[in-house]
VEXDREN-2710 file (C-alpha; in Angstrom, 1 decimal):
% VEXDREN-2710
k/r/px/py/pz
1/MET/-17.2/24.1/0.9
2/THR/-16.7/24.1/-3.0
3/TYR/-15.8/20.6/-4.8
4/ASP/-13.6/20.5/-7.7
5/ASN/-15.4/17.4/-9.9
6/ARG/-12.3/17.0/-11.9
7/THR/-11.0/13.9/-13.2
8/LEU/-9.8/11.5/-10.6
9/VAL/-6.5/9.7/-11.4
10/TRP/-4.8/6.7/-9.8
11/GLY/-1.9/5.1/-11.7
12/GLU/-3.4/3.8/-15.0
13/LEU/-6.9/4.3/-13.5
14/LYS/-8.9/7.3/-14.9
15/ALA/-12.4/8.2/-14.0
16/GLU/-14.0/11.2/-16.1
17/PRO/-17.2/12.8/-14.5
18/GLY/-19.9/10.4/-15.1
19/GLN/-17.6/7.1/-15.5
20/PHE/-17.4/4.3/-13.1
21/VAL/-14.0/2.5/-13.6
22/THR/-12.1/-0.7/-11.7
23/GLY/-8.4/-1.8/-12.0
24/MET/-5.6/-2.9/-9.9
25/VAL/-3.0/-0.3/-8.5
26/LYS/0.9/-1.8/-8.2
27/VAL/1.6/-0.8/-4.1
28/ALA/4.6/-3.1/-3.6
29/GLU/6.9/-6.1/-4.9
30/LEU/7.5/-9.6/-3.8
31/SER/11.1/-11.0/-3.7
32/HIS/10.4/-12.7/-7.2
33/ARG/9.9/-9.0/-8.6
34/GLY/6.1/-10.1/-8.5
35/PRO/4.0/-7.0/-8.1
36/VAL/1.5/-6.7/-5.2
37/LEU/-1.6/-5.4/-6.6
38/MET/-4.7/-3.3/-4.8
39/PRO/-7.9/-3.7/-6.5
40/VAL/-9.8/0.0/-6.9
41/LEU/-13.3/1.2/-7.6
42/ILE/-14.1/4.5/-8.7
43/VAL/-17.7/5.9/-9.2
44/ASN/-17.1/9.9/-10.3
45/GLY/-20.7/11.5/-10.6
46/ALA/-21.6/13.6/-13.4
47/LYS/-22.2/16.3/-11.0
48/PRO/-19.7/17.7/-8.3
49/GLY/-20.1/17.1/-4.6
50/PRO/-18.2/15.5/-1.9
51/ARG/-16.0/12.6/-2.4
52/LEU/-16.4/9.4/-0.3
53/TRP/-13.7/6.9/0.4
54/LEU/-14.9/3.4/1.1
55/ASN/-12.0/1.2/2.5
56/GLY/-11.9/-2.5/3.5
57/ALA/-10.0/-5.2/5.0
58/VAL/-7.2/-3.2/6.3
59/HIS/-6.9/-6.6/8.1
60/GLY/-6.6/-9.5/5.8
61/ASP/-9.9/-11.5/7.6
62/GLU/-12.6/-8.9/7.5
63/LEU/-14.8/-9.7/4.7
64/ASN/-18.6/-8.3/4.9
65/GLY/-17.2/-4.6/4.2
66/PRO/-15.4/-5.8/0.7
67/MET/-18.5/-7.7/-0.4
68/ALA/-20.9/-5.4/0.1
69/ILE/-18.8/-2.5/-1.8
70/ARG/-18.1/-5.3/-4.5
71/ASN/-22.0/-5.2/-4.4
72/LEU/-23.4/-1.5/-4.5
73/LEU/-20.5/0.4/-6.6
74/PRO/-21.4/-1.1/-9.7
75/ALA/-25.2/-0.8/-9.3
76/LEU/-24.8/3.1/-8.8
77/GLU/-25.6/5.4/-11.7
78/PRO/-23.0/7.9/-12.2
79/GLU/-25.5/10.7/-13.7
80/LYS/-27.5/10.5/-10.3
81/LEU/-24.2/10.8/-8.1
82/SER/-23.1/14.2/-6.9
83/GLY/-19.3/13.7/-6.4
84/ALA/-17.5/10.7/-6.4
85/ILE/-16.8/7.6/-4.5
86/ILE/-13.4/5.8/-4.6
87/ALA/-13.1/2.4/-2.8
88/THR/-10.4/0.3/-1.9
89/PRO/-12.0/-2.7/-0.8
90/ILE/-8.8/-4.9/0.0
91/SER/-6.5/-2.5/1.6
92/ASN/-4.0/-4.8/2.6
93/PRO/-3.8/-7.4/-0.2
94/LEU/-1.0/-8.9/1.8
95/ALA/-2.9/-10.1/4.8
96/PHE/-6.0/-10.6/2.7
97/GLN/-4.2/-13.2/0.6
98/ALA/-2.7/-14.6/4.0
99/ARG/-6.2/-15.2/5.4
100/GLN/-4.9/-13.2/8.5
101/LYS/-5.4/-9.7/10.4
102/ASN/-2.0/-8.5/10.0
103/THR/0.6/-8.2/7.1
104/PRO/2.7/-11.5/7.2
105/GLN/5.8/-9.9/5.7
106/ASP/6.2/-7.6/8.6
107/SER/3.7/-9.1/11.0
108/LEU/2.3/-5.2/11.6
109/ASP/-1.3/-4.2/12.1
110/LEU/-1.5/-2.1/9.1
111/ASP/-4.5/-0.1/10.9
112/MET/-1.8/1.2/13.6
113/GLN/0.5/2.4/10.9
114/PHE/-1.2/5.5/9.7
115/PRO/0.0/8.1/8.3
116/GLY/2.9/5.8/7.5
117/ASP/6.5/5.6/6.3
118/PRO/7.8/5.9/3.0
119/ASN/11.0/4.4/4.1
120/GLY/9.6/2.1/6.4
121/THR/8.6/-1.5/6.6
122/LEU/6.2/-2.9/3.9
123/SER/3.2/-2.0/6.2
124/GLN/4.4/1.5/6.9
125/ARG/5.0/1.8/3.4
126/LEU/1.7/0.6/2.5
127/ALA/-0.1/3.3/4.8
128/HIS/1.8/6.0/3.4
129/LEU/0.9/5.3/-0.1
130/LEU/-2.7/4.7/0.6
131/PHE/-3.2/7.6/3.2
132/GLU/-1.4/10.0/0.6
133/ARG/-3.9/9.1/-2.0
134/ILE/-6.6/9.7/0.7
135/LYS/-5.7/13.3/1.3
136/GLU/-5.4/13.6/-2.1
137/MET/-8.8/12.6/-3.2
138/ALA/-11.2/12.2/0.0
139/THR/-13.5/14.7/1.7
140/HIS/-14.9/11.7/3.9
141/LEU/-14.2/8.4/4.8
142/ILE/-15.6/4.9/5.9
143/ASP/-13.5/2.6/7.4
144/CYS/-14.8/-1.2/7.3
145/HIS/-13.7/-3.7/9.8
146/THR/-15.0/-6.7/11.6
147/LEU/-14.9/-7.8/15.0
148/GLY/-11.8/-10.9/15.2
149/THR/-12.5/-14.3/14.1
150/HIS/-13.1/-15.7/17.7
151/PHE/-16.0/-13.3/18.4
152/GLN/-19.4/-12.5/17.4
153/ALA/-21.2/-9.2/17.4
154/LEU/-23.8/-7.3/16.0
155/PRO/-23.2/-4.2/13.1
156/TYR/-22.0/-1.1/15.4
157/THR/-20.2/2.0/14.9
158/VAL/-17.1/3.9/16.6
159/PHE/-16.7/7.6/15.9
160/LYS/-13.7/9.0/17.8
161/ARG/-13.3/12.4/19.7
162/ILE/-9.6/13.4/19.1
163/PRO/-7.8/16.1/20.5
164/ALA/-5.8/17.0/17.5
165/ALA/-8.8/17.1/15.4
166/SER/-11.4/20.0/15.3
167/SER/-14.5/19.6/16.8
168/GLU/-16.5/20.3/13.7
169/ILE/-14.9/17.2/11.9
170/SER/-15.2/15.3/14.4
171/ASP/-19.4/16.2/14.9
172/GLN/-19.4/15.3/10.8
173/ALA/-18.0/11.8/11.6
174/GLU/-20.5/11.1/14.3
175/ARG/-23.4/12.4/11.9
176/MET/-22.0/10.2/9.5
177/ALA/-21.8/7.2/11.7
178/ARG/-25.5/7.9/12.7
179/ALA/-26.3/8.2/9.3
180/PHE/-25.1/4.8/8.5
181/GLY/-26.8/3.1/11.1
182/ALA/-26.2/0.1/13.7
183/THR/-27.1/-1.4/16.8
184/ALA/-24.8/0.9/18.9
185/HIS/-22.6/3.8/18.3
186/CYS/-19.4/3.8/20.5
187/ARG/-18.2/7.5/21.3
188/VAL/-14.5/7.0/22.2
189/ASP/-12.8/9.7/23.5
190/LEU/-9.0/10.1/23.0
191/GLY/-8.5/12.6/25.1
192/GLY/-9.0/10.6/28.2
193/SER/-6.9/7.1/29.5
194/LEU/-8.5/4.7/26.8
195/ASN/-6.3/1.5/27.5
196/GLU/-8.8/-0.3/25.6
197/LEU/-6.1/-2.2/23.3
198/PRO/-2.4/-2.5/23.3
199/GLY/-0.6/-0.8/20.0
200/ASN/-0.3/2.8/18.2
201/VAL/-4.3/3.8/18.9
202/SER/-2.8/7.2/17.1
203/GLY/-2.1/5.3/13.8
204/PHE/-5.7/4.3/13.0
205/LEU/-6.9/5.2/9.7
206/ASP/-10.2/7.2/11.0
207/VAL/-7.7/9.0/13.6
208/GLN/-5.4/10.2/11.0
209/CYS/-8.1/11.2/9.2
210/GLN/-9.9/13.5/11.3
211/ILE/-6.3/14.9/12.3
212/HIS/-5.9/15.9/8.2
213/GLY/-9.4/17.6/8.4
214/ILE/-11.1/14.3/6.8
215/PRO/-14.3/13.0/8.7
216/ALA/-14.2/9.5/9.0
217/PHE/-15.6/6.2/11.3
218/MET/-15.3/2.7/12.0
219/ALA/-18.1/0.7/10.4
220/GLU/-17.7/-2.5/12.7
221/LEU/-19.8/-4.9/10.5
222/GLY/-20.2/-8.6/11.9
223/TRP/-17.1/-10.8/12.3
224/GLY/-13.9/-12.0/10.7
225/GLY/-13.4/-15.1/8.4
226/VAL/-16.9/-15.5/7.1
227/LEU/-19.2/-13.8/4.9
228/GLN/-22.9/-12.9/6.4
229/PRO/-25.1/-12.1/3.5
230/GLU/-27.6/-10.0/6.2
231/ILE/-24.7/-7.8/7.3
232/VAL/-23.5/-7.2/3.9
233/SER/-26.9/-6.2/2.9
234/PHE/-27.5/-3.9/5.9
235/SER/-23.8/-2.6/5.2
236/GLU/-25.0/-1.5/1.2
237/ARG/-27.7/0.1/2.9
238/GLY/-25.4/1.9/5.4
239/PHE/-23.3/2.9/2.6
240/LEU/-26.3/4.4/0.7
241/ALA/-27.6/6.5/3.8
242/VAL/-24.6/8.4/4.2
243/LEU/-24.2/9.1/0.3
244/HIS/-27.9/10.1/0.6
245/ASP/-27.3/12.1/3.9
246/LEU/-23.9/14.1/2.3
247/GLU/-26.5/14.6/-0.5
248/MET/-24.6/12.4/-2.8
249/TRP/-27.4/10.6/-3.9
250/PRO/-30.9/11.8/-4.1
251/GLU/-32.6/8.6/-2.9
252/ALA/-32.9/7.8/0.9
253/PRO/-32.7/3.9/1.6
254/ASP/-35.0/1.9/3.7
255/PRO/-34.7/2.9/7.3
256/ALA/-32.2/0.7/9.1
257/PRO/-33.3/-2.5/10.5
258/TYR/-32.2/-1.4/14.3
259/THR/-33.9/1.5/16.0
260/ALA/-32.9/3.3/19.1
261/PRO/-29.2/2.4/19.1
262/ARG/-27.1/3.4/22.2
263/THR/-24.6/5.5/22.5
264/ILE/-21.6/4.0/24.6
265/THR/-19.4/6.3/26.2
266/ARG/-17.4/3.6/28.3
267/ARG/-16.3/0.3/27.3
268/ARG/-13.5/-2.5/27.9
269/PHE/-12.8/-6.1/27.3
270/LEU/-13.0/-8.9/29.4
271/TYR/-10.2/-11.4/30.2
272/THR/-9.9/-14.6/31.5
273/ASP/-7.7/-15.6/34.6
274/HIS/-7.8/-19.2/33.6
275/GLY/-7.2/-21.4/30.4
276/GLY/-10.3/-23.8/29.4
277/LEU/-13.2/-23.4/27.2
278/CYS/-15.5/-20.2/27.2
279/ILE/-19.0/-21.1/27.1
280/ASP/-22.5/-19.9/27.7
281/GLY/-21.5/-16.4/26.8
282/ALA/-24.3/-13.5/26.8
283/ALA/-25.3/-12.7/23.6
284/PRO/-24.4/-9.5/21.8
285/GLY/-26.9/-7.0/21.8
286/THR/-28.1/-7.9/25.5
287/VAL/-27.4/-6.2/28.9
288/VAL/-25.9/-8.4/31.7
289/ARG/-26.8/-6.3/35.0
290/ALA/-24.4/-6.2/38.0
291/GLY/-23.8/-9.7/39.7
292/GLU/-25.2/-11.8/36.7
293/ARG/-22.9/-13.8/35.0
294/VAL/-21.5/-13.0/31.3
295/CYS/-19.5/-16.8/30.6
296/ARG/-17.8/-19.6/32.1
297/ILE/-14.7/-21.2/31.8
298/VAL/-14.8/-24.9/32.0
299/ASP/-12.4/-27.6/31.5
300/MET/-12.6/-31.3/31.5
301/PHE/-13.3/-31.7/35.1
302/GLY/-15.9/-28.7/36.0
303/THR/-16.0/-24.7/35.9
304/VAL/-12.6/-23.1/36.8
305/GLN/-14.2/-19.8/36.6
306/GLU/-17.4/-17.6/36.2
307/ILE/-16.9/-14.4/34.7
308/ILE/-19.3/-12.1/36.6
309/ALA/-20.1/-8.6/36.0
310/ASP/-18.9/-6.2/38.6
311/GLU/-21.5/-3.4/36.8
312/ASP/-24.1/-3.4/34.5
313/MET/-23.0/-4.5/31.3
314/TYR/-23.9/-4.0/27.6
315/ILE/-22.6/-6.9/25.4
316/ILE/-20.7/-5.6/22.4
317/ALA/-19.4/-8.6/21.4
318/SER/-19.0/-11.9/22.9
319/ARG/-16.5/-15.0/22.4
320/GLN/-17.4/-17.9/19.7
321/ASN/-14.3/-19.6/19.7
322/PRO/-14.3/-21.7/22.8
323/PRO/-10.7/-22.3/23.8
324/VAL/-8.9/-19.8/25.7
325/ASP/-5.3/-19.0/27.4
326/THR/-4.8/-17.1/30.6
327/GLY/-5.4/-13.5/29.7
328/ASP/-7.7/-14.3/26.6
329/ARG/-10.4/-11.8/25.8
330/VAL/-13.7/-13.4/26.4
331/ALA/-16.0/-10.8/25.8
332/PHE/-16.0/-6.7/24.4
333/VAL/-18.8/-4.8/26.8
334/GLY/-19.8/-1.3/27.0
335/LEU/-20.1/0.2/30.8
336/ALA/-21.7/3.6/30.1
337/TRP/-24.3/4.2/27.6
338/GLU/-27.0/6.9/26.7
339/GLN/-30.4/6.5/25.7
340/GLU/-31.0/2.9/27.5
341/GLU/-34.8/3.5/28.1
342/ASP/-35.5/4.0/24.4
343/ILE/-34.6/0.3/24.1
344/ASP/-36.8/-2.8/24.2
345/GLU/-34.3/-5.5/26.2
END
């Protein structure tokens, strides 16, 4: 592929080759006509190459990815970079301001609205504005997430096989995810019956990127509502690893701290049938064998339910906020995986 290392322009931001620029881009207006501004960082390398887009806080409670972007990009020397990095570390500024997952103005999950609608609700318009820029400027994308604030998890990645995308693009997305590094990699086939989450799965940013020819994956970086310094540092290393793999950055980072990660090919949430407190949950990164306990649901008088594994399960995420109602999620688990023999349990 031939890359045009042209000047990058977004609103009043202008990054010539060899420059690092930052600024705020207007994306909407509030009722009093005050602007809604999105922070943007651009490192435009002195040499031609791919253009990697780093996206963060599409959900407003996801903090580790934005902080990693904020730490890493100013430290990169543009003269050593081939290509460009465009970063939107807080891509949903309204949800970020509200300290919640969804956009408060329309209660929509921004990450289910892509490619967006220029005439729709605020979230749909924001998705349209952002995705038009991504299609114009990006050749690759990393979408930074965390688990919800009720869960704890070790870093893992998600890359998807999408019927409407070419296998070459999906292969590139998987390579990026593996270069990034993680405790586990989730290969999700959208051609089958997924039934993992309610909502518009085809509206995910990484899905629409792949459909439009842009290799993209999700980096799930800890959990929401807190800054976790060790995961922020891990994420910075992951960004550098992808940059090096794309031949954008000359120096390889230190090896990933997690060795022989599992490749999870089937997964689901576990739910409680009863209200109470979720306690004694299995730790993320461990395997619970069939017949063993995943967690307990208790009330003020005793145990009301034991969640028992009906097959071997790898714990991707476990509940850390104990109060639960009937139907609440108590764990996110892998049910089929590869390379188990390479991992010390």
